C-alpha positions, -999 to 999 in steps of 0.1 A, spaced: 337 882 -58 300 886 -62 298 870 -99 324 843 -85 296 833 -59 264 836 -83 286 814 -105 292 789 -81 254 788 -71 245 785 -110 269 756 -113 255 741 -85 222 744 -96 228 730 -130 245 698 -116 213 696 -89 192 694 -121 214 669 -144 225 645 -118 198 619 -113 183 619 -79 193 586 -59 221 578 -84 241 575 -53 227 545 -31 241 541 1 239 509 11 238 506 49 249 477 66 221 449 81 224 444 117 205 413 128 182 425 154 183 401 188 149 386 198 130 406 223 135 398 260 117 370 271 111 355 239 129 319 233 140 310 199 132 272 190 155 258 159 133 242 130 140 207 127 136 188 94 101 168 88 104 130 107 105 103 86 70 85 80 63 56 101 76 22 91 49 -9 85 39 -26 117 46 -63 118 25 -92 130 24 -105 162 30 -142 159 26 -163 192 36 -202 189 11 -219 206 15 -253 236 -9 -271 209 16 -269 177 -3 -239 163 3 -202 164 -18 -173 169 -15 -144 143 -23 -110 163 -42 -127 190 -71 -133 166 -65 -162 142 -52 -191 148 -31 -213 121 -15 -245 118 17 -254 98 50 -238 94 47 -217 60 69 -243 42 60 -263 10 60 -295 29 41 -284 59 18 -248 45 -4 -227 68 -36 -238 72 -55 -204 67 -89 -195 71 -113 -174 49 -119 -149 82 -81 -144 82 -80 -131 43 -112 -112 46 -96 -94 80 -80 -72 52 -111 -51 43 -107 -37 80 -80 -13 69 -79 -14 29 -101 14 10 -95 12 -27 -119 47 -27 -96 62 -4 -62 50 -18 -57 25 13 -41 -2 -8 -16 -12 18 -23 -46 35 -25 -50 73 4 -68 91 -13 -101 96 -21 -104 56 15 -88 50 30 -116 71 15 -142 46 28 -126 16 54 -151 1 46 -178 26 31 -214 15 -5 -216 24 -33 -243 25 -71 -234 20 -103 -247 17 -131 -237 -9 -152 -238 -34 -136 -243 -71 -141 -232 -104 -124 -222 -137 -122 -185 -145 -129 -200 -184 -146 -234 -192 -127 -258 -216 -114 -297 -214 -88 -286 -186 -75 -254 -169 -41 -244 -155 -60 -217 -136 -86 -219 -103 -108 -197 -83 -109 -209 -52 -137 -191 -33 -154 -188 -1 -191 -186 -15 -205 -214 -41 -205 -202 -75 -201 -218 -108 -181 -194 -127 -214 -183 -145 -246 -178 -129 -251 -201 -102 -242 -187 -67 -225 -157 -53 -197 -142 -76 -163 -138 -53 -148 -104 -43 -112 -95 -40 -114 -104 -3 -129 -137 -3 -112 -152 -35 -80 -166 -41 -63 -171 -78 -47 -201 -81 -21 -209 -112 -20 -247 -109 14 -264 -116 -4 -292 -135 -33 -290 -158 -66 -302 -142 -89 -320 -161 -126 -302 -162 -158 -320 -153 -194 -309 -164 -198 -272 -170 -215 -253 -141 -208 -281 -116 -201 -270 -83 -167 -284 -66 -155 -279 -32 -116 -286 -25 -83 -281 -5 -58 -260 -27 -25 -251 -14 6 -232 -32 29 -200 -22 3 -168 -13 13 -137 -33 -5 -107 -20 -6 -79 -45 -36 -56 -46 -49 -48 -78 -73 -18 -78 -93 6 -106 -116 32 -106 -118 30 -66 -124 -7 -63 -103 -34 -53 -106 -60 -80 -76 -86 -68 -56 -93 -39 -45 -129 -30 -29 -153 -60 -15 -189 -53 15 -196 -75 26 -237 -80 -7 -244 -70 -19 -280 -65 -52 -295 -50 -48 -309 -18 -63 -339 1 
């Protein structure tokens, strides 16, 4: 009897040595804990959608003109036969919002409103390159001969015009002033943190 007990003890000791520790892992059920008393669980909502771009406020006036955002007055209806008569102050207002260095290239509502509209503007005229004739004109707020006389334009006070018909050029370095009409395209072009272009007139022509 004693030898039987001793044998059982020896066998138990050998089994304890040979059997790897922790080989019988007991998986305990995970019980979800309820929040402590007085704690309110708030469901997590998905991130809100980005805000949509604001629209310009366009108000007709009794004299036939329209007010844009209460700051700028325009005549016309934006068609090819009756283009909007726009001002340089309106075009320059894009600089109040746009900042190429900060990556803000979205035009403000009053400028975005003009995109695709037929417009007319007065300004100083110069070809980007000189020759006998040109199909491209720079329409500018400041006087500039395209070379060295006057103040070179910026993206906010210059419109690139693609003429529907070629224009005969006069004497080089001459400065002319006129009215240009066409379909306005608002297309920011920036590089190196600088806004190099913004406004372009397509199917442009010289007006009276």
